[in-house]
N, C-alpha and C positions, 0 to 999 in steps of 0.2 A: 642390770646387764645392758639395757638399752643405752644408758648413759655411757657405759664403758665402750660400747660399739661406736658411739658418736665421737669418742676421743681420738683426735688425729694421731697422737703419739702411740696410743695403743695399736692403731691400725698399722702404723709404720713398723713397730716391733713385731707384730704378728706376721706382716709380709716378709720381713727379714728372716724370721724363724722358718717360715714355710720355704723360702728360697734356699736356705742352708740345708734343710732336710731334703729338699729335692735334689740338690747337687751331691749330697752325701749318698743318697740312694743310687744315683746314676754312677757315681764313682765306685761304689761297692760292687755294683753289677758288672762294670766294665773292666776295672783295673785292680780291684781288691782294696782292702782297707788301708793298705800302705800308701794309697794315692789320694785319700780323702782330703787331707790338708792342702795338698797342692792344687786340687781341683777347685777348692773353695776360695783360695787366695790368689789364683792366677789372674793377671791383669787382662782386661779386654775393653772394647769400646762399643758404643751403640748410639744410634740417632733416634731421638724422640721427635716425631714430626707434628707440626701444627699445634704447638703449645700456645694457648691464649696469652695475650699480653695484657696485663692489668695496669690501668692508668691510675695514678694517685694524684688527685688534684681537687680543687674546690669546685665540685660539680654542681653546686647550687648557684654559683655566680659566673662560672666560666664554661666554655666549650672548647674542646681540644680536637683538632682534625689533623690528619696526616700521619698519625701513628699507625704502625702495622697492627693488623688484627691478630696475627699469629707469627711465630718464628719456629725454626727447627733448632733443637738443642742436641749437640753431640757430647756424651759423657764418657769419661775414661777412668778406669779404676778396677778394683777387684771384681771379677766376673760375677760373683753372686750378688754384689751390691748393684752392679750395672743392670742385671736382670730384674732385681727387685724394683729399682727406680723406673725402668721401662714399663713394668707391669702396674705400678701404683700411680705413676705420674703425680706424685704428691709434693711437688715443688712449685714455685711460682716465678714466672718471668714478669718483671714489672718495670714501669717507667715512672720515676718519682718527679712529679711536676708541682709539688706542693709549694715550692718557692718560685715558680716560674713567673715571668713577666708577660704582660699582654704583647702579642706580636709573634713573629716567626723566630724560632730558635732551634739549636741543636741539642738533642737530649739523648742520654745514654740509657740503654736497656741493661737491667741487672737481674740477678737470680738470687732467690732466698729459699730457705728451708731445704737445701740440697746437702747431702752428706759431705762432711769435710774430707772424706776419703776419696772423693771423686773430683776430677777436674772437668770443666765444661767449656764448650765453645758454642757461641750463638751464630746462627746463619747471618745475622746482622747485629752490630753492636750499637750503632747510633741511628737516629732518624731525625729528620727535620719536621717539626710540628708547628702548627699555628694555634696559639692560645688567644681566644677572643672572649669578649664579654657575652654572657648569655642573656638573651632578652626574650620576652613573651609578648605576643600580640594577638588580639582577637580579629578573625577574618570571617566575612560572609562566605557561605559555601554556594557555589553555582553547580546545579545538577545538569547532567547531559546524558543523552541516550541517542541511539541511531534512529533518527526520525524516518529514514528510508524504510525501516521495518514496519511502519504503520501500513496495515492492509489498505487496499484501494477503497476509497469512500469513507475512511475513518479519519478522525482528527483528534488531537489531544490538547488539553489545557497545559499551561505552564507547570513544570514540575514543582512539587511542594517538598521542601527539605526539612527534616526533623532530626536533630536540632538545626537551626538555620545558621548558627555560628560555631566555630571551633577555635580553640586556643592553640597557637603554634609557637613552639619554643625552639630556639637555635642560636647560632652565632649571629651577632648583630648585623654584620654585613650580608649574611645569607638571608636573614629575615627581610632586610631592606630590598632584596632582589625579587621578592614574591610578587608575581603579577596575576596568577590564577590559582584559585583553590577550588578544585573540581571534584564532584562526586560522580563517578562514571558508572552508569548502570549497564550491566551486561545483559543483552537479549539475543536469542539465537533463532527466533521464529517470528513469523508475521504477527504483529500486535493487533488484537481485535477486542481487547477488554482492559479495563483499568487494572493497575497493579501497584503494589508497594514492595520494594526490594531494598535490601541492605547493599550499600555501595562503599567501596574504599575511597579514602580521600587522597587525591594527588595534588601535590604542591609544586607549581611550575614557575619558572622565570619567564620573561617576555619572549624568549626563544623556544619555549615549551620544554626546556630541560628540567628534569626532576631535581628538586633541592633536598639536601640532607637535613631534615628538621624533624622534630617530634610533634605529632598532632594529637590533640586530646579533645574529643574522642577521635579515634582513627577511622571510625565508620559511622555513617548516618543512614537514616531511612529516607528513601525517595519515593514519593507517591505521584503517579501520573493518572489523571482521569481521562479515559478514552471514550468517545461517543461516536455514534453513527447517525448523523442528522438525517431527517426525512422531510419530505414536502409532498403535498397532494396536488396534482395538476390534471387538467382535462386531457382526454385522449383526442388526438387529431388523426383522422383516417387518411391514409396515403395509398390510393389504389395503384397497384403495379401490374404490369402485363398488359396485353391487348384484349379488348372486348371481343367476345364471340361475334361472328358475322351477323347473327340473327337476333341479337338482343342488345339493348342499351341498359346500362346500370343506372337505375333511377335514384337509389339512395343506399347508403351504408351507415348503419348505426352500430354502436357497441354497448355491451353490458358487461361491466359497469362503464359509465361514461367518464369516470375519473380513476386515477391510479396513484398509489403512493410510491415515491422513488426515494432511494437512500444513497447519500454521498456526502462529500464535504460541503460545508456551507457556501464556499466560494463557487463550487460547481453547481449547486442547486440554484443559486441566485441567477444563473444564466439560462435556466430552463423554465419556460412558461407553459409549454404543452409537450406531450410525449407522442411523437408520430408512431403510428402502428401501420406497418405495411400489410396490405391485403391483396393477394393475388386474385385478379378477376378473370384471368385468361380461360379458366375452365368452367366459369359460371354460365349456365344456359337457362336457369330458371331461379325463382326465389329460393334463397338458401340461408341456413345458419351454419357457421363454421367456427371452430375454436382456433384462436390465433395465439401462439406463444409470443411473449414480449421480448424483444431484443434489448440488451442493456446498452445504453449510450456510454461513450467513453467517460470514465470517472464515476460512473454509477455502479454500485456493487450489488444492489438488490432492488427488486420491485415487488409490490404486493397489490393485486394478485399477479401471479406469473403468467396467467393466460386470460384472455377475454373472449367473449362470444360476439361475433360480428353477424348482424342480420342484413342480408343483401336483398334488395328489391330490384326487379328488372322489368322491362317492358319490351315488346317486339321492336326491333330496329326498323324504322320507316324510311323507305326510298320513294322517289318520285319518278313518274313516267308521263310524258306529254303525248296526248292523243290529238291529232289535228283533223280539221275538215269534217267534223261530225255534222250531218245534215240536221236542220231544225224543221220539225214537222209542225203543221198548224192543225188545230182542232177547234170545232164549234163555230166555224164561220157560217153565217146565214146565207141561204141561197140568194143569188142576185148580186153578190158582192165578191170582189176579189181583193187579195192581199199582196202588198209589195213590201219587201224588206228595205228599210232605209239604213239600218245598222243592226247587224252586219249585212252589207249589201250582197255578200256571197250566199247568204242563207245557211252558212255553216258556222260552227263554233269550235274552239279548242278547249280541251279539258286537261288539267294536270291531276293525275291520280296519285294518291299517297297510300303506301302499304308496305308489307314485307316484300323483300326481293322475290321470294318464290311466288307470292300472289301476283305481283306486277308482271312477272315473266309470262303469266298465263292469260293476260287480258289484251284486248285490242279495241279499236274504235267501235267495232260492231257490237261490243258488249254494252254500249251506252245508247240510250234513247233520250233525245232532247226534243221537246215540243213547246208550243205556246198555246194558251187557251184563249180563243177569240170570241167566245160565246157572248152575245148581247152587245157586241161592239158595233157602232154605227160608222158611217162614212167619216173619214178624217185620219189624222195622225195620232198614234197611240204608243205608249211604252207598256210593255207586257213582261211579266215574269216568265222565266224558263221553268219548265217541268222536266226533271231529270230522273232517270232510273238507270241503275248500274249494278255491278257485282256487289255482294254483301261484305266482302272481306276488305274493301278499300274505301277510302274517302276521296273526295275530289273537290276541285275548285274550277270555276268557269272563267273564261277569258274576259267576260263582261257580265254585269249583274242583270241587265234587262235588254230586251230587243226593242228597237224602234221600227214601227211598221206604219203603212198607210193603207187604209181600206177605201176602196172606191166601188161605186155601183157598176155593174156590167152594162154594156150597151143594150142588151136584150131587155133589162129591167127598165131602162129609160124609155123605150118605145111603149 
């Protein structure tokens, strides 16, 4: 039964019988049995659209171009046969090029396996076709993908194509126009990992026009290895903001002292240290603060993302000059008197150093300066100063030692 169903003539006869029965049924219902014969034999016409055109030629050695893919066929004849042919589409439109010569030529379209009770008309009867020698050539495949889709900081190796070559078959002059054989990978999201994808082969001329050829295989696998290079660099501290009026930042250290950054090799090669901004404007005492790391341009990741900064401060020191502080003498034996040679005024200047608030609260009267003359005899001497002053400040004297002269009094001489 299966073999019978595959037989073309069996299907034609079956379609014809069904069409006749259909029209007989319609005729009986509408006009009665006396109109059956007329309904079945009445002439009509119908158009069968997009009938494929079969080419007959030496397809092992030749390539034909320019032939129409399809034509429309208008048939005229008994209505029942017209309907049967429209339903079955069991005829063939063909172009016989079995004896054609290489080159451009005019060829006729013909019809076969159509009932001899029908007349037909084709939408076109002739076509100019080009018959050319068929050649095959092996080409290397170049893979391409949108590199702009690589996520920031990522880089990719050259694509690997498998298989690396394809066999391209077509008309000789078309194959000679081939300039590019590309496997184009389609990606629609940022690329952050390696991938292997199947890609269609596109064959193009030098103007990137697609060429009509056969490619075997028509698809290849493209593998792209994607990496996110890294580098470990030391952290450099970058204080920002203005110091508090009362303290000076003595040191800032970070934990860890180094950090790993991720980006392209080209970007990493230009980075030797990673600056970390630390705001010192609100620091009034020793402190530890967590500082998030800002990503430099072209860097997509850092590890760790936060460091701990240890900040050491000391009171901010100002200076205040106090002048004309009298120098007192102590321990001079009776019968002697002392004269200042330097400073002749018997006074000294002091530069006090301390916090602004401490310096605001002191004056020259808070300092006591003296020289110890115990045991010194008549003559010129250099003596050290003895200074006492407020505890919260330090000081420097305008000179290191005093030069004095000791002489006997007139009373002791008598």
